[in-house]
Structure formats: structure tokens, C-alpha cells
N, C-alpha and C positions, 0 to 999 in steps of 0.2 A: 535518450539512449540511441546510439547509432543503429542503422540497419544491420551492420555486421554483428553487433552485440545481440540484437533480437534474433538473428539467424542462429547464432551459437546457442543461445538459451533455448530456442525452440528445438534445435537438433538434439541437444543433450537432455533437455527437460523431458522429451518424449521417450528417452531411453534410460533414464535414471533408475527406475524401479527394478529393471532386470539387468542392469549393466554388469554387475559382478557375476551373475549366473551365466552371462554370455562368454566370460573369460575366466573360468574357474581355476585355471592352472598357472596363472601369472605370478602368484606370490613369490616363488623362488627367484624369478627374474627380477622382481622389484627389490627383494632383499639383497641380491648380488650387486645390483646397480647402486643401491644405497651404500653398500660396503666400500665401493670404489670411490665414494666421495671423501673418504678419509676423515669422517667426523670423529670428534672426541667428546668425552663426557663434559657437559657444561656448555657445549656449542649451541648457537642459535641458528635454526634452519627453517626455511620456508618451502613448503610443497606448493609450487605455483601451478594453478590449474589442477587442484587436487582431486577434482571429481568426487568419487565415493570414498576417497581417503585410503586407497590401498597401500600407499607408501608411508602413511603415518605410523603404523606399528613398527616397521624396521627403523624409521627415522627416530622414533622415541627410544628404541633399543640402543641406537648408536649414541645418542646424546645423554641418555640416562635421565633420571628425575631432576637433576640439577640443570639440565638444558631446557631450551625453549623450542617447541615445535609449533609452527603455524601452518594452516592449510587455507589457501585462498582460491575461491572459484567464483565465476560469474553467474552460475546457474543454481538458484535456490534448491531445485529438486535434487541436484547432485549432493549438495551439503546435507539435505534432509536424509538422503540414502546413507551418507557417511555416519550420521548420528544413529540411524536405525541399526547399522552394522556394528555399533559400539566403538567406532573409531574416533568419536569426539573426545573420548577419554585420553587418547594419545596425543592430541594437539588441539590448540584453539582454532576454531573454524571461522573464517572471515568471508563474508559476501563482498567480493572486491574484484575489480578489473586489474589484471597484472600490469596494465599500462599506466595505472594511477593508484599505487599502493598506499594505504594509510599507515605508512611506517617511516621512521626516521632514517635519514641517510646514514649509510655505513653501520646499520644496527644489526646486521646478520653476518654469520660466518659462511653460509652456504645457501644455495637454492637448488632444489630438485624439481625438474619439470618433465613429467611423463606425458607424451603425446600432445604436448602443448603447441609447439612451434607452428604446426600446419594449420592451426585454428586462429592464429593471430592475424588480424587485418593489417596491422602495421608492425611486422616483426622487429624491425630495427628500433622503433620507439619502445616496444615492450622490453627488448633486451637491454636497452639503455636504462630503463626504469629498474630492471632487476639488478643491473650494475650499480645503480644509485644506492640501493638499500643494502648492498654487500660491502663489507670492508675491503680495502686493497689487500690482495693476496687470498681473498676468499674464493670459493669455488662454485661452479655451476655444472650441473649434470642435465643434459638433454637426453631423454631416454624414451624408448618405445620397446615393449616386450617382444616385438618381432621386427625383423629388419625391413628395409625399404622394399626389396623385391618380394618378400613374403606378404607384406602388407598390400602392395599393388595387386598381387595375384588374388588375395582375399577379396579385394574390392573390384576385381574384374577389369583392371587397367594395366597399362605398361608404365614403367619408369621413364620419365622424360628428362632431358638435360637440364631443364629449369627447376627440377625438384629442389626445394629449399634445403633439404637435409643432405643433398649430395655434398661431399667434402669441398669441391671447388667453389660451391656457392656459400656453404655455411662458414667456412674459415674467414673469408673477408667480411661477411655479415657480422660475425662475432667481433672481429677486430675493429670494425667501425662503430661498435656499440660498447666498447670498453672492456672487452674480454680477449684473452689469448687462448686459443685452443691448445690443449696439451695432449689429448689423445682422441682417437676416432675409431670406432668399430661399427661396421655395418654387416652383420651376419644374419643368416636365416632366423636364428633364435633370439636376436636382439639388436637394437640400435643404441649406441651410447657414445655421446660426445662430451668430453670433459673440458672445462675451460677455467682459467684463473682470472680474477678481476685485476685489471691493470691499475697502476697508480701507486 
């Protein structure tokens, strides 16, 4: 396992038990972001970097019982917290690196990724892997329940021009990874970038 993976697992593993209680008011933002993916009954969707599975209930609601919902995360403690919260019943949980998913190519209709991109050691490789598992025309949502400025303030830092989620940085990163950005919103209450799988 790379040092990057070890760092991510240590960071989230230490916070998994009380993660949901730290952010108790995020559920409506997750539900609204999932709604913008435009999922239909029977669709197949992955929550990439699912953490404690907060997106799994609205994803299941969007695709119905005939759909497939997967949640993949690198940190065992986060997946265990998802199971304790009862979210394992809304989707199949996978201990997996989003840069090397155990999924067939073009097997999904969409990917939802909350708070993921800032934790990827090689974002271009991971975004290419997400494109690999999504059919052409499928969608990707990069989401955070608060915007870049609000998140920076919460963390006691300033936004810098090299911020990966800034539109001038994110748009070409997505384009070089098999995605075409279709919308971008960075507000205090949320960050949401939607993209379509090219091809």
C-alpha cells in the first residue's frame, strides 16, 4: 500500500466513529446533489469514496430496488460505520481504491463522489478509472456539502489558485480524464460539478 493510501486510511480511520455526528445537517444537501445526477429506476451507480455512506439512501431512492448501488471506500473503519448506521442495506459496500476498481468497464450509469477529489493522490488516474467503469454518456457528480470558500474558512486557510476544485483547474482535468464538464456550482452551501463520460 502506498504512503498516500496509508495517510488517507489513518486520517479517516481516526474520524470514522464520530464522522456523521460532526456533520449532522448534510443529508438535504446530499439528497439535492443526487437528484441532479438525473438517475432513473434501474440505473447502476457507484458512490466513490463513500465514507459512512451518507449518499447511499438517496442513491437507492433514485434508482429503486431494480437498480444497483455500490459504495467503495479505502478505509475499513468508514465502511464499518456505514454498516452500523444501517446504510449497508441501501448498497453493496466495497473495500476498494477508486484508482483500481473491481468493476467491469462501462458497467455503470453514474458515479457520485462526495469530498473525494481533494484526497486523491493521482486525481487524473482516478478520474480515468471512474470514466472506465461508466458507460459513454453516463454521468459524474463531484460534490461537497459546503463550497470551497466555506470549507477553507472551516479549515483555517485561504483558497489558492492551484485549488483542484477551481473551475479553471477542474475543467481541463476532467477533459483529460474522459469527462466533459456540463455544470459547475461553487456556493457557500455546496460545491457541485457535473460531467458526462465522453465516447
